KOLNU-501689 format. One record per residue (C-alpha): residue number from 1; residue in one letter; x, y, z. Coordinates in pm, 1 decimal. Example, Ala and Ser with C-alpha at 12.3 -4.5 7.8 and 13.67 -1.06 7.14 Angstrom:
BEGIN
+-----+----+----------+----------+----------+
:   i : aa :       px :       py :       pz :
+-----+----+----------+----------+----------+
:   1 :  A :   1230.0 :   -450.0 :    780.0 :
:   2 :  S :   1367.0 :   -106.0 :    714.0 :
+-----+----+----------+----------+----------+
//
This chain:
BEGIN
+-----+----+----------+----------+----------+
:   i : aa :       px :       py :       pz :
+-----+----+----------+----------+----------+
:   1 :  X :  -3442.3 :   2229.2 :  -2065.6 :
:   2 :  X :  -3151.3 :   2246.2 :  -2310.8 :
:   3 :  X :  -3237.7 :   2238.7 :  -2679.3 :
:   4 :  X :  -2903.2 :   2127.7 :  -2819.8 :
:   5 :  X :  -2875.4 :   2124.6 :  -3198.4 :
:   6 :  X :  -2625.8 :   2176.2 :  -3478.7 :
:   7 :  X :  -2504.4 :   2532.4 :  -3522.6 :
:   8 :  X :  -2644.0 :   2725.2 :  -3820.4 :
:   9 :  X :  -2525.2 :   3029.9 :  -4011.1 :
:  10 :  X :  -2840.8 :   3207.6 :  -3901.7 :
:  11 :  X :  -2721.3 :   3185.3 :  -3538.7 :
:  12 :  X :  -2442.1 :   3434.2 :  -3600.1 :
:  13 :  X :  -2602.2 :   3749.0 :  -3458.9 :
:  14 :  X :  -2701.4 :   3618.5 :  -3116.6 :
:  15 :  X :  -2384.6 :   3412.1 :  -3078.5 :
:  16 :  X :  -2162.5 :   3709.9 :  -3164.8 :
:  17 :  X :  -2352.0 :   3921.9 :  -2911.1 :
:  18 :  X :  -2288.4 :   3670.8 :  -2631.7 :
:  19 :  X :  -1926.5 :   3614.5 :  -2733.5 :
:  20 :  X :  -1870.5 :   3990.7 :  -2716.0 :
:  21 :  X :  -2004.1 :   4002.9 :  -2360.3 :
:  22 :  X :  -1729.2 :   3765.9 :  -2241.3 :
:  23 :  X :  -1455.0 :   3895.7 :  -2473.4 :
:  24 :  X :  -1268.0 :   3566.8 :  -2429.3 :
:  25 :  X :   -931.2 :   3517.7 :  -2601.6 :
:  26 :  X :   -951.6 :   3142.6 :  -2667.6 :
:  27 :  X :   -976.7 :   3039.4 :  -3033.0 :
:  28 :  X :  -1287.0 :   2829.8 :  -2961.0 :
:  29 :  X :  -1484.4 :   3148.8 :  -2889.4 :
:  30 :  X :  -1532.3 :   3221.7 :  -3257.3 :
:  31 :  X :  -1854.9 :   3172.6 :  -3449.2 :
:  32 :  X :  -1654.5 :   3097.6 :  -3765.0 :
:  33 :  X :  -1448.7 :   2829.0 :  -3590.4 :
:  34 :  X :  -1757.9 :   2675.1 :  -3429.7 :
:  35 :  X :  -1932.2 :   2644.9 :  -3767.2 :
:  36 :  X :  -1628.0 :   2531.2 :  -3963.8 :
:  37 :  X :  -1507.5 :   2264.3 :  -3720.4 :
:  38 :  X :  -1842.0 :   2131.2 :  -3596.3 :
:  39 :  X :  -1783.1 :   1794.0 :  -3762.8 :
:  40 :  X :  -1460.5 :   1730.9 :  -3572.8 :
:  41 :  X :  -1643.1 :   1610.5 :  -3262.1 :
:  42 :  X :  -2008.9 :   1650.5 :  -3366.8 :
:  43 :  X :  -2052.1 :   1957.9 :  -3149.9 :
:  44 :  X :  -2396.8 :   2101.6 :  -3080.4 :
:  45 :  X :  -2509.0 :   2434.4 :  -2937.6 :
:  46 :  X :  -2779.4 :   2579.7 :  -2718.6 :
:  47 :  X :  -2865.7 :   2895.3 :  -2527.4 :
:  48 :  X :  -2937.5 :   2920.1 :  -2155.0 :
:  49 :  X :  -3056.2 :   3268.2 :  -2064.9 :
:  50 :  X :  -2760.0 :   3482.7 :  -2175.5 :
:  51 :  X :  -2506.3 :   3200.0 :  -2196.7 :
:  52 :  X :  -2387.8 :   3046.4 :  -2525.2 :
:  53 :  X :  -2335.2 :   2671.4 :  -2488.4 :
:  54 :  X :  -2120.6 :   2440.6 :  -2703.6 :
:  55 :  X :  -2129.0 :   2072.4 :  -2617.6 :
:  56 :  X :  -2012.6 :   1728.0 :  -2722.3 :
:  57 :  X :  -2059.5 :   1391.8 :  -2555.7 :
:  58 :  X :  -1953.5 :   1029.9 :  -2544.7 :
:  59 :  X :  -2094.4 :    723.6 :  -2372.2 :
:  60 :  X :  -1989.2 :    844.4 :  -2026.6 :
:  61 :  X :  -1977.7 :   1223.6 :  -2021.4 :
:  62 :  X :  -2119.3 :   1546.0 :  -2157.8 :
:  63 :  X :  -1844.4 :   1797.5 :  -2234.9 :
:  64 :  X :  -1927.5 :   2166.8 :  -2226.8 :
:  65 :  X :  -1706.9 :   2456.1 :  -2332.5 :
:  66 :  X :  -1694.7 :   2719.4 :  -2058.6 :
:  67 :  X :  -2000.2 :   2933.0 :  -2145.1 :
:  68 :  X :  -1964.1 :   3272.4 :  -2308.7 :
:  69 :  X :  -2210.0 :   3546.3 :  -2223.0 :
:  70 :  X :  -2321.3 :   3680.1 :  -1886.7 :
:  71 :  X :  -2524.3 :   3571.0 :  -1588.5 :
:  72 :  X :  -2497.9 :   3363.0 :  -1272.4 :
:  73 :  X :  -2240.2 :   3101.7 :  -1372.9 :
:  74 :  X :  -2269.3 :   2910.9 :  -1044.5 :
:  75 :  X :  -2646.7 :   2878.6 :  -1081.5 :
:  76 :  X :  -2599.1 :   2757.8 :  -1437.3 :
:  77 :  X :  -2337.3 :   2498.2 :  -1340.6 :
:  78 :  X :  -2568.5 :   2353.4 :  -1077.5 :
:  79 :  X :  -2851.2 :   2329.7 :  -1330.5 :
:  80 :  X :  -2631.2 :   2176.3 :  -1599.4 :
:  81 :  X :  -2473.9 :   1924.1 :  -1363.1 :
:  82 :  X :  -2822.7 :   1801.6 :  -1266.9 :
:  83 :  X :  -2916.4 :   1788.4 :  -1635.2 :
:  84 :  X :  -2616.0 :   1563.3 :  -1708.8 :
:  85 :  X :  -2682.1 :   1344.2 :  -1407.0 :
:  86 :  X :  -3046.5 :   1298.2 :  -1508.6 :
:  87 :  X :  -2918.0 :   1165.3 :  -1840.0 :
:  88 :  X :  -2692.1 :    924.3 :  -1653.2 :
:  89 :  X :  -2374.6 :   1103.9 :  -1759.6 :
:  90 :  X :  -2093.0 :   1292.5 :  -1595.7 :
:  91 :  X :  -2026.7 :   1661.4 :  -1654.2 :
:  92 :  X :  -1689.3 :   1787.9 :  -1779.4 :
:  93 :  X :  -1639.0 :   2162.9 :  -1822.9 :
:  94 :  X :  -1363.7 :   2234.0 :  -2077.0 :
:  95 :  X :  -1172.3 :   2543.1 :  -2196.1 :
:  96 :  X :  -1147.2 :   2668.4 :  -1839.4 :
:  97 :  X :   -877.7 :   2936.4 :  -1820.0 :
:  98 :  X :   -655.9 :   2965.3 :  -1514.0 :
:  99 :  X :   -854.0 :   3270.1 :  -1399.5 :
: 100 :  X :  -1185.6 :   3089.5 :  -1427.2 :
: 101 :  X :  -1035.9 :   2780.5 :  -1266.8 :
: 102 :  X :   -947.3 :   2978.6 :   -955.2 :
: 103 :  X :  -1301.6 :   3116.1 :   -947.7 :
: 104 :  X :  -1444.4 :   2765.2 :   -967.0 :
: 105 :  X :  -1213.7 :   2637.6 :   -693.5 :
: 106 :  X :  -1316.1 :   2921.5 :   -464.2 :
: 107 :  X :  -1687.9 :   2897.9 :   -528.7 :
: 108 :  X :  -1750.2 :   2542.0 :   -641.7 :
: 109 :  X :  -1454.9 :   2351.5 :   -496.5 :
: 110 :  X :  -1653.6 :   2089.4 :   -308.2 :
: 111 :  X :  -1823.8 :   1986.8 :   -632.1 :
: 112 :  X :  -1503.6 :   1930.2 :   -830.8 :
: 113 :  X :  -1388.5 :   1570.0 :   -870.3 :
: 114 :  X :  -1082.2 :   1626.2 :  -1088.8 :
: 115 :  X :   -894.7 :   1884.5 :  -1295.5 :
: 116 :  X :   -715.7 :   1787.1 :  -1615.9 :
: 117 :  X :   -487.1 :   1989.0 :  -1840.2 :
: 118 :  X :   -330.8 :   1921.9 :  -2179.8 :
: 119 :  X :    -67.0 :   2172.9 :  -2303.6 :
: 120 :  X :   -118.2 :   2042.8 :  -2658.5 :
: 121 :  X :   -434.0 :   2254.5 :  -2667.1 :
: 122 :  X :   -306.9 :   2574.6 :  -2506.6 :
: 123 :  X :   -333.6 :   2869.2 :  -2746.4 :
: 124 :  X :    -15.4 :   3052.7 :  -2846.6 :
: 125 :  X :    -57.4 :   3425.1 :  -2778.7 :
: 126 :  X :    181.8 :   3686.7 :  -2921.6 :
: 127 :  X :    222.9 :   4059.2 :  -2884.1 :
: 128 :  X :     94.6 :   4206.3 :  -3208.3 :
: 129 :  X :    379.4 :   4457.1 :  -3214.9 :
: 130 :  X :    633.5 :   4172.2 :  -3202.6 :
: 131 :  X :    496.8 :   3996.5 :  -3510.3 :
: 132 :  X :    443.7 :   4321.4 :  -3698.6 :
: 133 :  X :    789.1 :   4471.5 :  -3643.6 :
: 134 :  X :   1004.3 :   4161.1 :  -3571.8 :
: 135 :  X :   1245.6 :   4367.5 :  -3364.5 :
: 136 :  X :   1543.9 :   4234.5 :  -3174.6 :
: 137 :  X :   1781.9 :   3943.0 :  -3183.7 :
: 138 :  X :   1515.7 :   3679.3 :  -3126.8 :
: 139 :  X :   1356.6 :   3762.6 :  -3464.0 :
: 140 :  X :   1683.8 :   3786.2 :  -3654.6 :
: 141 :  X :   1627.2 :   3461.3 :  -3845.8 :
: 142 :  X :   1271.2 :   3560.2 :  -3936.5 :
: 143 :  X :   1393.2 :   3889.1 :  -4081.0 :
: 144 :  X :   1661.4 :   3706.1 :  -4279.8 :
: 145 :  X :   1412.6 :   3459.5 :  -4425.1 :
: 146 :  X :   1178.4 :   3742.4 :  -4523.9 :
: 147 :  X :   1464.3 :   3937.0 :  -4678.2 :
: 148 :  X :   1566.7 :   3634.2 :  -4887.0 :
: 149 :  X :   1207.2 :   3581.2 :  -4997.8 :
: 150 :  X :   1177.2 :   3941.5 :  -5111.0 :
: 151 :  X :   1490.9 :   3927.2 :  -5323.2 :
: 152 :  X :   1268.9 :   3777.1 :  -5590.7 :
: 153 :  X :    955.5 :   3935.0 :  -5736.2 :
: 154 :  X :    679.2 :   3902.0 :  -5479.1 :
: 155 :  X :    334.3 :   4034.9 :  -5397.2 :
: 156 :  X :     95.1 :   4015.5 :  -5104.7 :
: 157 :  X :   -277.4 :   4060.7 :  -5169.6 :
: 158 :  X :   -573.6 :   4079.6 :  -4938.3 :
: 159 :  X :   -788.7 :   3772.1 :  -4990.2 :
: 160 :  X :  -1087.2 :   3852.7 :  -5212.7 :
: 161 :  X :  -1348.4 :   3638.9 :  -5384.4 :
: 162 :  X :  -1168.5 :   3634.7 :  -5719.9 :
: 163 :  X :   -883.5 :   3443.1 :  -5551.8 :
: 164 :  X :  -1096.3 :   3186.7 :  -5367.7 :
: 165 :  X :  -1081.9 :   2903.9 :  -5623.5 :
: 166 :  X :   -702.9 :   2921.8 :  -5657.5 :
: 167 :  X :   -662.9 :   2932.9 :  -5279.8 :
: 168 :  X :   -889.9 :   2634.1 :  -5218.3 :
: 169 :  X :   -698.0 :   2432.8 :  -5475.5 :
: 170 :  X :   -365.4 :   2539.3 :  -5321.1 :
: 171 :  X :   -469.9 :   2444.7 :  -4968.6 :
: 172 :  X :   -618.9 :   2112.6 :  -5078.8 :
: 173 :  X :   -306.9 :   2013.2 :  -5269.0 :
: 174 :  X :    -67.3 :   2117.5 :  -4991.9 :
: 175 :  X :   -265.1 :   1930.3 :  -4727.6 :
: 176 :  X :   -325.6 :   1613.5 :  -4924.8 :
: 177 :  X :     47.3 :   1578.4 :  -4989.9 :
: 178 :  X :     95.5 :   1521.0 :  -4618.5 :
: 179 :  X :   -194.9 :   1297.5 :  -4528.8 :
: 180 :  X :   -423.1 :   1032.0 :  -4674.7 :
: 181 :  X :   -719.1 :   1213.8 :  -4828.1 :
: 182 :  X :   -947.0 :    945.1 :  -4685.3 :
: 183 :  X :   -825.3 :   1016.8 :  -4331.8 :
: 184 :  X :  -1101.9 :   1161.0 :  -4111.7 :
: 185 :  X :   -895.6 :   1462.5 :  -4007.0 :
: 186 :  X :   -828.6 :   1543.4 :  -4371.9 :
: 187 :  X :  -1199.1 :   1531.7 :  -4452.7 :
: 188 :  X :  -1282.8 :   1751.5 :  -4152.2 :
: 189 :  X :  -1013.9 :   2004.7 :  -4238.7 :
: 190 :  X :  -1130.1 :   2027.4 :  -4598.0 :
: 191 :  X :  -1485.2 :   2084.9 :  -4476.4 :
: 192 :  X :  -1358.2 :   2364.0 :  -4249.6 :
: 193 :  X :  -1158.8 :   2524.6 :  -4531.9 :
: 194 :  X :  -1458.9 :   2517.5 :  -4765.1 :
: 195 :  X :  -1680.9 :   2661.1 :  -4491.9 :
: 196 :  X :  -1444.6 :   2954.0 :  -4440.3 :
: 197 :  X :  -1430.9 :   3033.1 :  -4811.2 :
: 198 :  X :  -1801.1 :   2980.0 :  -4881.9 :
: 199 :  X :  -1899.6 :   3216.4 :  -4600.2 :
: 200 :  X :  -1596.5 :   3444.0 :  -4594.8 :
: 201 :  X :  -1772.3 :   3782.0 :  -4593.9 :
: 202 :  X :  -2068.3 :   3670.0 :  -4384.5 :
: 203 :  X :  -1832.0 :   3545.9 :  -4113.4 :
: 204 :  X :  -1635.1 :   3873.8 :  -4114.8 :
: 205 :  X :  -1313.5 :   3692.5 :  -4200.7 :
: 206 :  X :   -995.7 :   3850.8 :  -4333.5 :
: 207 :  X :   -721.1 :   3683.8 :  -4532.9 :
: 208 :  X :   -407.6 :   3721.7 :  -4734.1 :
: 209 :  X :   -247.7 :   3559.5 :  -5036.9 :
: 210 :  X :    126.6 :   3556.4 :  -5106.7 :
: 211 :  X :    286.6 :   3528.4 :  -5449.5 :
: 212 :  X :    646.6 :   3484.7 :  -5564.0 :
: 213 :  X :    729.3 :   3521.9 :  -5932.8 :
: 214 :  X :    353.7 :   3524.9 :  -5998.4 :
: 215 :  X :    309.8 :   3185.1 :  -5831.8 :
: 216 :  X :     75.8 :   3143.1 :  -5536.4 :
: 217 :  X :    291.8 :   3029.8 :  -5243.6 :
: 218 :  X :     82.8 :   3102.5 :  -4935.3 :
: 219 :  X :   -270.1 :   3160.5 :  -4800.9 :
: 220 :  X :   -389.3 :   3269.7 :  -4459.0 :
: 221 :  X :   -729.3 :   3339.0 :  -4300.0 :
: 222 :  X :   -820.7 :   3490.5 :  -3964.9 :
: 223 :  X :  -1053.0 :   3734.1 :  -3791.6 :
: 224 :  X :  -1077.1 :   3982.8 :  -3510.2 :
: 225 :  X :  -1153.0 :   3745.2 :  -3223.5 :
: 226 :  X :  -1233.5 :   3989.7 :  -2945.6 :
: 227 :  X :  -1170.1 :   4353.8 :  -2856.9 :
: 228 :  X :   -790.2 :   4323.1 :  -2864.0 :
: 229 :  X :   -696.7 :   4000.3 :  -3045.0 :
: 230 :  X :   -657.2 :   3877.5 :  -3402.5 :
: 231 :  X :   -683.3 :   3500.8 :  -3443.0 :
: 232 :  X :   -520.8 :   3308.0 :  -3728.2 :
: 233 :  X :   -741.3 :   3017.6 :  -3838.6 :
: 234 :  X :   -550.9 :   2898.9 :  -4144.9 :
: 235 :  X :   -191.4 :   2950.6 :  -4254.3 :
: 236 :  X :    -62.0 :   2742.4 :  -4544.3 :
: 237 :  X :    254.4 :   2810.7 :  -4744.0 :
: 238 :  X :    502.5 :   2615.3 :  -4953.1 :
: 239 :  X :    763.7 :   2492.2 :  -4709.7 :
: 240 :  X :   1022.8 :   2459.5 :  -4985.7 :
: 241 :  X :    999.8 :   2831.0 :  -5067.4 :
: 242 :  X :   1246.6 :   2999.3 :  -4834.9 :
: 243 :  X :   1075.6 :   3270.7 :  -4632.1 :
: 244 :  X :    720.2 :   3208.2 :  -4754.0 :
: 245 :  X :    577.7 :   3130.3 :  -4410.2 :
: 246 :  X :    731.3 :   3422.8 :  -4215.7 :
: 247 :  X :    655.5 :   3665.2 :  -4498.5 :
: 248 :  X :    292.9 :   3553.4 :  -4513.8 :
: 249 :  X :    258.4 :   3587.0 :  -4136.8 :
: 250 :  X :    426.8 :   3927.0 :  -4124.3 :
: 251 :  X :    232.3 :   4081.4 :  -4411.8 :
: 252 :  X :    -98.8 :   3949.0 :  -4278.5 :
: 253 :  X :    -56.6 :   4091.3 :  -3929.5 :
: 254 :  X :     72.2 :   4423.6 :  -4060.5 :
: 255 :  X :   -253.3 :   4466.8 :  -4251.1 :
: 256 :  X :   -493.7 :   4327.7 :  -3991.1 :
: 257 :  X :   -348.5 :   4371.7 :  -3641.6 :
: 258 :  X :   -196.4 :   4720.1 :  -3636.8 :
: 259 :  X :   -466.5 :   4843.4 :  -3395.0 :
: 260 :  X :   -475.1 :   4529.2 :  -3177.8 :
: 261 :  X :   -268.4 :   4411.3 :  -2883.5 :
: 262 :  X :   -248.4 :   4036.3 :  -2930.6 :
: 263 :  X :   -241.2 :   3766.2 :  -3195.9 :
: 264 :  X :   -371.4 :   3416.2 :  -3125.1 :
: 265 :  X :   -210.8 :   3153.0 :  -3350.6 :
: 266 :  X :   -412.7 :   2871.9 :  -3189.9 :
: 267 :  X :   -276.4 :   2543.6 :  -3051.8 :
: 268 :  X :    -12.6 :   2296.5 :  -3172.6 :
: 269 :  X :   -225.2 :   1982.2 :  -3106.4 :
: 270 :  X :     87.5 :   1800.4 :  -2991.2 :
: 271 :  X :    242.4 :   1804.4 :  -3338.8 :
: 272 :  X :    615.4 :   1857.3 :  -3296.1 :
: 273 :  X :    667.8 :   2044.8 :  -3621.5 :
: 274 :  X :    379.5 :   2279.1 :  -3548.1 :
: 275 :  X :    501.3 :   2330.8 :  -3192.5 :
: 276 :  X :    849.8 :   2421.9 :  -3311.2 :
: 277 :  X :    707.1 :   2667.5 :  -3562.7 :
: 278 :  X :    476.9 :   2839.9 :  -3314.5 :
: 279 :  X :    751.5 :   2868.5 :  -3053.9 :
: 280 :  X :    988.8 :   3018.5 :  -3308.8 :
: 281 :  X :    768.3 :   3330.5 :  -3313.3 :
: 282 :  X :    822.5 :   3372.5 :  -2935.6 :
: 283 :  X :    476.2 :   3387.0 :  -2778.2 :
: 284 :  X :    434.2 :   3623.9 :  -2484.7 :
: 285 :  X :    233.0 :   3348.4 :  -2314.5 :
: 286 :  X :     22.7 :   3041.7 :  -2375.3 :
: 287 :  X :   -343.5 :   3054.8 :  -2285.3 :
: 288 :  X :   -387.3 :   2762.4 :  -2049.8 :
: 289 :  X :   -709.0 :   2565.8 :  -2072.0 :
: 290 :  X :   -825.6 :   2310.8 :  -1818.6 :
: 291 :  X :  -1102.6 :   2055.0 :  -1797.8 :
: 292 :  X :  -1298.4 :   2038.2 :  -1472.7 :
: 293 :  X :  -1470.9 :   1710.5 :  -1389.8 :
: 294 :  X :  -1767.5 :   1757.5 :  -1160.5 :
: 295 :  X :  -1889.9 :   1512.7 :   -900.5 :
: 296 :  X :  -2213.4 :   1339.7 :   -973.9 :
: 297 :  X :  -2506.2 :   1420.4 :   -745.9 :
+-----+----+----------+----------+----------+
//
């Protein structure tokens, strides 16, 4: 019934078509992210009519990202719940936004066993105009850091293939300084980074590279996620270079988000330093995501 398999680059066209039908804002609704991070939890994909399915599982449950696409979602959930039960496993629907959660409660409430939420995985959403113009008192420190950075010779370049090797080396070195290179998360992140660079144009990615005194000090990669949102997949800069991070962020969004409404800077994963950084840019809201545990038949 469901032919789950590993995602392939050749799946891009039909997946992009179904993602566009939903126009979801969550960072997981990105073909590039799905390909690059598939090793993190051994995710697999399938198609059910006009729904795009992303799934993982453990010994007890099958976890499914809320489907993108179009169709009768209630009919699908009934079919998928039976599919899981026939395999002797429970069904957990993840990445359920607050809007979709209310829909499920209204239309599927008697089938819900539990609802779980983890703010560590809520996406940080910003007004594009805020990060482009940095107006007002709340962005005073960002403007100061950028001003200090630009007192020295600096340059921002759009990321192009001639810069890939230097950027990969920069990202690898900056990441490995913080974590054991044999750590699983380090291996997965390096795989994701290489995937982004190796398929940069094919995945319709955009990026930026920041230099100070002719030294590479920052790299960022993102893409247009839906009709009104730019998502930032990677942002790496030298933390000991004053103003490198805010300058990289500001220059990148000025080039790539001038015609968009929102910027998604993804989640903080419960890392305090990352949380502090993302909050310092003053998100207009966080995209809440819930996991719905269904009763077994």
